[in-house]
C-alpha positions as a Markdown table, in Angstrom:
| # | Residue | x | y | z |
|---|---|---|---|---|
| 1 | Met | -20.2 | 9.5 | -43.3 |
| 2 | Gly | -20.0 | 12.3 | -40.6 |
| 3 | Gly | -20.5 | 15.7 | -40.1 |
| 4 | Lys | -20.9 | 19.3 | -39.9 |
| 5 | Ile | -17.9 | 20.5 | -38.4 |
| 6 | Glu | -18.4 | 23.4 | -35.1 |
| 7 | Leu | -15.6 | 25.7 | -34.2 |
| 8 | Thr | -17.0 | 26.2 | -30.6 |
| 9 | Lys | -15.3 | 28.1 | -27.1 |
| 10 | Ser | -14.5 | 24.7 | -26.0 |
| 11 | Gly | -12.7 | 23.4 | -29.4 |
| 12 | Gln | -13.5 | 20.9 | -32.5 |
| 13 | Ile | -16.9 | 19.7 | -32.6 |
| 14 | Glu | -18.3 | 17.1 | -35.5 |
| 15 | Tyr | -22.7 | 17.4 | -35.2 |
| 16 | Thr | -25.2 | 16.6 | -38.4 |
| 17 | Leu | -28.2 | 18.3 | -37.7 |
| 18 | Lys | -31.5 | 16.9 | -39.8 |
| 19 | Gly | -35.1 | 17.5 | -40.1 |
| 20 | Asn | -37.0 | 21.3 | -39.4 |
| 21 | Gly | -38.6 | 22.2 | -36.4 |
| 22 | Pro | -37.6 | 21.9 | -33.1 |
| 23 | Thr | -34.4 | 20.8 | -32.0 |
| 24 | Ile | -34.4 | 17.7 | -30.4 |
| 25 | Leu | -30.3 | 17.4 | -28.7 |
| 26 | Val | -29.6 | 14.1 | -28.8 |
| 27 | Met | -26.8 | 12.8 | -26.4 |
| 28 | His | -25.7 | 9.2 | -28.0 |
| 29 | Gly | -24.4 | 5.9 | -26.9 |
| 30 | Met | -20.9 | 4.6 | -26.0 |
| 31 | Ser | -19.9 | 3.6 | -29.5 |
| 32 | Gln | -22.0 | 5.6 | -31.9 |
| 33 | Asp | -21.1 | 9.4 | -32.5 |
| 34 | Cys | -22.8 | 11.8 | -35.0 |
| 35 | Asp | -24.6 | 10.0 | -37.7 |
| 36 | Ala | -26.0 | 8.0 | -35.2 |
| 37 | Asp | -29.7 | 7.6 | -36.2 |
| 38 | Ala | -31.7 | 4.8 | -34.8 |
| 39 | Gly | -36.1 | 6.4 | -34.7 |
| 40 | Tyr | -35.2 | 9.4 | -35.6 |
| 41 | Glu | -37.5 | 9.3 | -39.0 |
| 42 | Ala | -40.8 | 9.2 | -36.1 |
| 43 | Phe | -39.4 | 12.4 | -34.3 |
| 44 | Ile | -38.5 | 14.0 | -38.0 |
| 45 | Asn | -41.9 | 12.9 | -38.8 |
| 46 | Ala | -43.7 | 14.2 | -35.6 |
| 47 | Gly | -42.3 | 17.8 | -36.7 |
| 48 | Phe | -39.0 | 17.3 | -34.5 |
| 49 | Ser | -35.1 | 18.2 | -35.8 |
| 50 | Met | -32.5 | 16.2 | -34.5 |
| 51 | Leu | -28.9 | 17.8 | -33.3 |
| 52 | Thr | -26.6 | 15.0 | -32.7 |
| 53 | Pro | -23.6 | 16.3 | -31.5 |
| 54 | Ser | -20.4 | 13.4 | -31.9 |
| 55 | Arg | -19.4 | 13.7 | -28.4 |
| 56 | Pro | -16.7 | 14.8 | -27.0 |
| 57 | Gly | -13.5 | 12.0 | -27.6 |
| 58 | Tyr | -16.5 | 10.2 | -30.2 |
| 59 | Gly | -16.0 | 11.0 | -33.9 |
| 60 | Lys | -14.0 | 14.1 | -35.0 |
| 61 | Thr | -14.9 | 15.1 | -31.8 |
| 62 | Pro | -11.3 | 15.2 | -29.7 |
| 63 | Ala | -11.3 | 13.7 | -26.2 |
| 64 | Ser | -9.9 | 17.8 | -24.7 |
| 65 | Val | -13.4 | 19.4 | -25.5 |
| 66 | Gly | -14.5 | 18.0 | -22.6 |
| 67 | Asn | -13.1 | 14.9 | -20.7 |
| 68 | Thr | -15.3 | 15.0 | -18.2 |
| 69 | Gly | -19.8 | 15.1 | -17.4 |
| 70 | Glu | -19.3 | 18.6 | -16.4 |
| 71 | Lys | -17.3 | 20.2 | -19.4 |
| 72 | Ala | -18.7 | 18.2 | -21.9 |
| 73 | Ala | -22.1 | 19.6 | -20.8 |
| 74 | Glu | -20.6 | 23.5 | -21.3 |
| 75 | Ala | -19.6 | 22.5 | -25.1 |
| 76 | Met | -22.4 | 21.3 | -26.1 |
| 77 | Val | -23.0 | 24.7 | -24.6 |
| 78 | Asn | -21.2 | 26.2 | -26.6 |
| 79 | Leu | -21.8 | 24.4 | -29.8 |
| 80 | Leu | -25.9 | 25.1 | -29.2 |
| 81 | Asp | -24.8 | 29.2 | -28.9 |
| 82 | Asn | -22.8 | 28.9 | -32.0 |
| 83 | Leu | -25.1 | 27.3 | -34.0 |
| 84 | Lys | -27.9 | 29.9 | -32.7 |
| 85 | Ile | -30.0 | 27.6 | -31.1 |
| 86 | Lys | -31.3 | 29.3 | -27.9 |
| 87 | Ser | -32.8 | 26.2 | -26.0 |
| 88 | Val | -34.0 | 22.1 | -27.0 |
| 89 | His | -35.5 | 19.4 | -25.3 |
| 90 | Ile | -32.1 | 16.9 | -24.6 |
| 91 | Met | -32.9 | 12.9 | -25.7 |
| 92 | Ala | -29.4 | 11.0 | -23.7 |
| 93 | Val | -29.7 | 7.4 | -24.6 |
| 94 | Ser | -27.0 | 4.6 | -22.9 |
| 95 | Gly | -24.2 | 6.4 | -21.9 |
| 96 | Gly | -25.0 | 10.2 | -23.3 |
| 97 | Gly | -26.8 | 10.5 | -19.6 |
| 98 | Pro | -24.3 | 12.0 | -18.0 |
| 99 | Thr | -23.6 | 15.0 | -20.5 |
| 100 | Ala | -27.0 | 15.1 | -20.4 |
| 101 | Ile | -27.6 | 15.3 | -17.0 |
| 102 | Tyr | -25.2 | 18.0 | -16.5 |
| 103 | Leu | -26.3 | 20.0 | -19.1 |
| 104 | Ala | -29.6 | 20.2 | -17.6 |
| 105 | Ala | -28.6 | 21.0 | -13.8 |
| 106 | Asn | -26.4 | 23.9 | -15.1 |
| 107 | Tyr | -27.4 | 25.4 | -17.8 |
| 108 | Pro | -31.5 | 24.7 | -16.8 |
| 109 | Glu | -32.6 | 28.0 | -19.3 |
| 110 | Lys | -31.0 | 26.3 | -22.0 |
| 111 | Val | -33.3 | 22.6 | -21.8 |
| 112 | Lys | -36.9 | 22.4 | -22.0 |
| 113 | Lys | -37.3 | 18.8 | -21.6 |
| 114 | Leu | -35.7 | 16.2 | -20.6 |
| 115 | Ala | -35.9 | 12.3 | -21.7 |
| 116 | Leu | -33.1 | 9.9 | -20.6 |
| 117 | Val | -33.5 | 6.5 | -22.5 |
| 118 | Ser | -31.9 | 3.4 | -21.2 |
| 119 | Ala | -29.3 | 6.3 | -20.1 |
| 120 | Leu | -26.5 | 5.9 | -17.5 |
| 121 | Ser | -27.0 | 8.3 | -13.8 |
| 122 | Lys | -25.8 | 7.1 | -11.0 |
| 123 | Pro | -22.3 | 6.9 | -10.0 |
| 124 | Trp | -20.7 | 3.6 | -10.1 |
| 125 | Leu | -21.0 | 2.3 | -6.1 |
| 126 | Asp | -19.0 | -1.5 | -7.5 |
| 127 | Lys | -15.9 | -0.3 | -8.0 |
| 128 | Ala | -14.7 | -4.3 | -9.3 |
| 129 | Arg | -17.2 | -3.5 | -12.1 |
| 130 | Tyr | -16.0 | -0.5 | -13.1 |
| 131 | Glu | -12.3 | -1.6 | -13.2 |
| 132 | Thr | -13.8 | -3.8 | -15.1 |
| 133 | Val | -15.7 | -2.0 | -18.1 |
| 134 | Ser | -13.1 | -0.1 | -17.8 |
| 135 | Lys | -10.6 | -2.4 | -18.9 |
| 136 | Phe | -13.3 | -3.3 | -22.0 |
| 137 | Tyr | -12.0 | -0.4 | -23.3 |
| 138 | Gly | -8.7 | -0.8 | -23.1 |
| 139 | Lys | -6.1 | -2.3 | -26.0 |
| 140 | Ser | -8.3 | -5.1 | -27.2 |
| 141 | Phe | -11.7 | -3.5 | -27.5 |
| 142 | Lys | -10.2 | -2.3 | -30.8 |
| 143 | Met | -9.4 | -5.7 | -32.0 |
| 144 | Met | -13.1 | -6.9 | -30.6 |
| 145 | Trp | -14.9 | -4.9 | -32.3 |
| 146 | Phe | -13.6 | -5.0 | -35.6 |
| 147 | Ser | -14.5 | -8.7 | -35.3 |
| 148 | Leu | -17.7 | -8.2 | -34.7 |
| 149 | Arg | -18.1 | -5.8 | -37.3 |
| 150 | Phe | -16.0 | -8.6 | -39.7 |
| 151 | Phe | -18.2 | -11.1 | -38.5 |
| 152 | Ser | -21.7 | -9.2 | -39.0 |
| 153 | Val | -20.9 | -8.6 | -42.6 |
| 154 | Leu | -20.4 | -12.7 | -43.2 |
| 155 | Phe | -23.3 | -13.8 | -40.3 |
| 156 | Pro | -25.4 | -11.1 | -40.2 |
| 157 | Arg | -28.1 | -13.6 | -38.2 |
| 158 | Ala | -25.6 | -14.5 | -35.3 |
| 159 | Thr | -24.0 | -11.7 | -34.8 |
| 160 | Ala | -26.8 | -9.9 | -34.1 |
| 161 | Lys | -27.8 | -12.7 | -31.9 |
| 162 | Gln | -25.0 | -12.6 | -30.1 |
| 163 | Thr | -25.4 | -8.7 | -29.6 |
| 164 | Val | -28.2 | -9.3 | -28.0 |
| 165 | Ala | -27.3 | -12.1 | -25.7 |
| 166 | Leu | -24.8 | -9.4 | -24.4 |
| 167 | Phe | -27.5 | -6.4 | -23.9 |
| 168 | Ser | -30.2 | -8.0 | -23.0 |
| 169 | Thr | -32.0 | -10.3 | -19.9 |
| 170 | His | -34.4 | -11.7 | -22.6 |
| 171 | Asp | -34.2 | -15.4 | -23.9 |
| 172 | Pro | -31.5 | -15.0 | -27.4 |
| 173 | Ala | -33.6 | -17.2 | -29.4 |
| 174 | Asp | -36.6 | -16.1 | -28.8 |
| 175 | Phe | -35.8 | -12.0 | -29.4 |
| 176 | Met | -34.2 | -13.6 | -32.9 |
| 177 | Lys | -37.9 | -15.2 | -33.5 |
| 178 | His | -39.1 | -11.0 | -33.6 |
| 179 | Leu | -36.7 | -8.9 | -35.2 |
| 180 | Ser | -37.3 | -8.1 | -38.9 |
| 181 | Lys | -34.7 | -8.0 | -41.8 |
| 182 | Gln | -35.2 | -4.2 | -40.7 |
| 183 | Asp | -34.3 | -5.2 | -36.9 |
| 184 | Ile | -31.4 | -6.9 | -37.6 |
| 185 | Lys | -29.6 | -3.8 | -40.3 |
| 186 | Ser | -30.1 | -1.2 | -37.6 |
| 187 | Leu | -28.5 | -3.1 | -34.7 |
| 188 | Leu | -24.9 | -4.4 | -36.4 |
| 189 | Arg | -25.1 | -0.9 | -38.1 |
| 190 | Leu | -23.7 | -0.4 | -34.2 |
| 191 | Tyr | -19.9 | -2.1 | -35.3 |
| 192 | Lys | -19.9 | 0.1 | -38.4 |
| 193 | Asn | -18.8 | 2.9 | -36.4 |
| 194 | Lys | -15.0 | 3.4 | -35.5 |
| 195 | Ala | -13.9 | 1.6 | -32.2 |
| 196 | Tyr | -14.1 | 4.7 | -29.4 |
| 197 | Thr | -12.1 | 4.5 | -26.4 |
| 198 | Glu | -11.7 | 7.4 | -25.7 |
| 199 | Gly | -15.5 | 9.0 | -25.1 |
| 200 | Pro | -16.9 | 6.1 | -23.2 |
| 201 | Leu | -13.8 | 6.6 | -20.7 |
| 202 | Ile | -14.9 | 9.7 | -20.4 |
| 203 | Asp | -18.2 | 8.6 | -19.5 |
| 204 | Leu | -17.8 | 6.0 | -17.2 |
| 205 | Lys | -16.1 | 8.3 | -14.9 |
| 206 | Ser | -18.5 | 11.3 | -14.9 |
| 207 | Gln | -21.5 | 9.2 | -13.5 |
| 208 | Pro | -23.1 | 12.1 | -11.5 |
| 209 | Glu | -23.3 | 12.3 | -7.6 |
| 210 | Phe | -27.1 | 13.0 | -6.7 |
| 211 | Ser | -26.5 | 16.6 | -6.0 |
| 212 | Val | -26.0 | 16.6 | -9.2 |
| 213 | Leu | -29.2 | 15.9 | -10.8 |
| 214 | Asn | -31.0 | 17.0 | -7.4 |
| 215 | Lys | -30.3 | 20.4 | -9.1 |
| 216 | Ile | -32.3 | 20.0 | -12.4 |
| 217 | Thr | -36.0 | 21.4 | -12.8 |
| 218 | Thr | -36.6 | 20.7 | -15.9 |
| 219 | Pro | -39.4 | 18.3 | -16.5 |
| 220 | Thr | -37.8 | 14.9 | -17.3 |
| 221 | Leu | -39.1 | 11.0 | -18.6 |
| 222 | Val | -36.8 | 8.7 | -18.0 |
| 223 | Val | -37.4 | 5.3 | -20.2 |
| 224 | His | -35.8 | 2.4 | -19.2 |
| 225 | Ser | -36.3 | -1.8 | -20.2 |
| 226 | Lys | -35.9 | -4.2 | -17.1 |
| 227 | Glu | -34.6 | -6.3 | -19.3 |
| 228 | Asp | -32.1 | -4.2 | -20.5 |
| 229 | Lys | -28.9 | -6.1 | -19.5 |
| 230 | Ser | -26.4 | -2.9 | -20.3 |
| 231 | Val | -26.7 | -0.2 | -18.2 |
| 232 | Glu | -29.9 | -2.3 | -15.2 |
| 233 | Phe | -32.6 | -0.3 | -14.5 |
| 234 | Asp | -31.1 | 0.4 | -11.0 |
| 235 | Asn | -30.0 | 3.8 | -13.3 |
| 236 | Ala | -33.4 | 4.9 | -14.2 |
| 237 | Glu | -34.8 | 4.2 | -10.6 |
| 238 | Tyr | -32.4 | 6.6 | -8.9 |
| 239 | Ala | -32.7 | 9.3 | -11.5 |
| 240 | Val | -36.6 | 9.3 | -11.0 |
| 241 | Gln | -35.1 | 9.7 | -7.0 |
| 242 | Asn | -33.6 | 12.3 | -7.1 |
| 243 | Ile | -34.4 | 14.4 | -9.9 |
| 244 | Lys | -37.3 | 17.2 | -9.2 |
| 245 | Phe | -40.0 | 16.2 | -11.9 |
| 246 | Ala | -39.0 | 13.0 | -13.2 |
| 247 | Glu | -41.3 | 10.8 | -14.2 |
| 248 | Leu | -40.3 | 6.6 | -14.5 |
| 249 | Tyr | -41.6 | 4.8 | -18.2 |
| 250 | Ile | -40.9 | 1.0 | -17.4 |
| 251 | Ser | -40.3 | 0.5 | -21.4 |
| 252 | Leu | -41.8 | -3.1 | -22.4 |
| 253 | Thr | -39.3 | -3.4 | -24.8 |
| 254 | Trp | -36.7 | -6.4 | -24.9 |
| 255 | Ser | -32.7 | -4.9 | -24.4 |
| 256 | His | -31.1 | -1.7 | -24.4 |
| 257 | Phe | -32.3 | -0.7 | -27.4 |
| 258 | Pro | -35.3 | 1.4 | -27.0 |
| 259 | Trp | -35.8 | 0.6 | -30.9 |
| 260 | Ile | -35.9 | -2.9 | -31.8 |
| 261 | Gly | -38.1 | -5.0 | -31.5 |
| 262 | Pro | -41.2 | -5.7 | -30.3 |
| 263 | His | -43.0 | -2.5 | -28.8 |
| 264 | Ser | -40.7 | 0.1 | -29.9 |
| 265 | Asp | -42.8 | 2.0 | -31.2 |
| 266 | Glu | -44.6 | 2.4 | -28.7 |
| 267 | Glu | -41.8 | 3.9 | -26.8 |
| 268 | Leu | -40.9 | 6.0 | -29.6 |
| 269 | Asn | -44.7 | 7.5 | -29.2 |
| 270 | Arg | -44.6 | 7.8 | -26.1 |
| 271 | Val | -40.9 | 10.0 | -25.9 |
| 272 | Ile | -42.2 | 12.4 | -28.7 |
| 273 | Gly | -46.1 | 12.9 | -26.6 |
| 274 | Phe | -43.7 | 13.7 | -24.1 |
| 275 | Phe | -41.9 | 16.4 | -26.3 |
| 276 | Lys | -45.3 | 17.6 | -27.3 |
| 277 | Ala | -46.8 | 17.8 | -24.6 |
């Protein structure tokens, strides 16, 4: 596992590039890296290539490459320049939202279309919750992550049910009835990744003000489920209110994970159709 290393003006960036055709730059979520590939098969079959960097603080990309959303966006542009890719579509998932927003706002010539999928997009108004989430990624996080990885091997269904409860407001027991073996495998793949702490902390402190979103002129699709327990639906509402050419698609999926469970194919097709139009 792992990707290629590119030495850019910002520093070392790890990445993977899969498929052929127009490039979708994927800003992966927290606790992931350049090996993220959920849903990629559908995009590749539709004729796209998927460029996935390990964002700063994830994988083999040091946090120093971009320790703010703005600097992380600059690092992604430097990677595109190194790879001689003039412009891309961007698909930002979860914690990848802030970097994508800064990229679209500051480098409009690089971004054809932007899809914010279950993505963070608004500043933290509740300081207590921000501090709670930040502490979650503290010293005890790695031990908890290791435990989940261990139990995901021994007790996959039980761990999947616990994970669903953390990331969805839907009844976990009912959710599990609708998950295929492949869904569970894809969900638990999350725990095979390293327990990253630097990257998530960068994401949490990088959430942009409305003035940044106001600068975006790129056609934007905001995709979010009302049953997302991890990144609340008001992030989607905030993005649509503050991005000039944004369209909201209320996903019928049941959780924070867009490619898992009922209606996941509908969501995939909606994003693919947006990039193709």
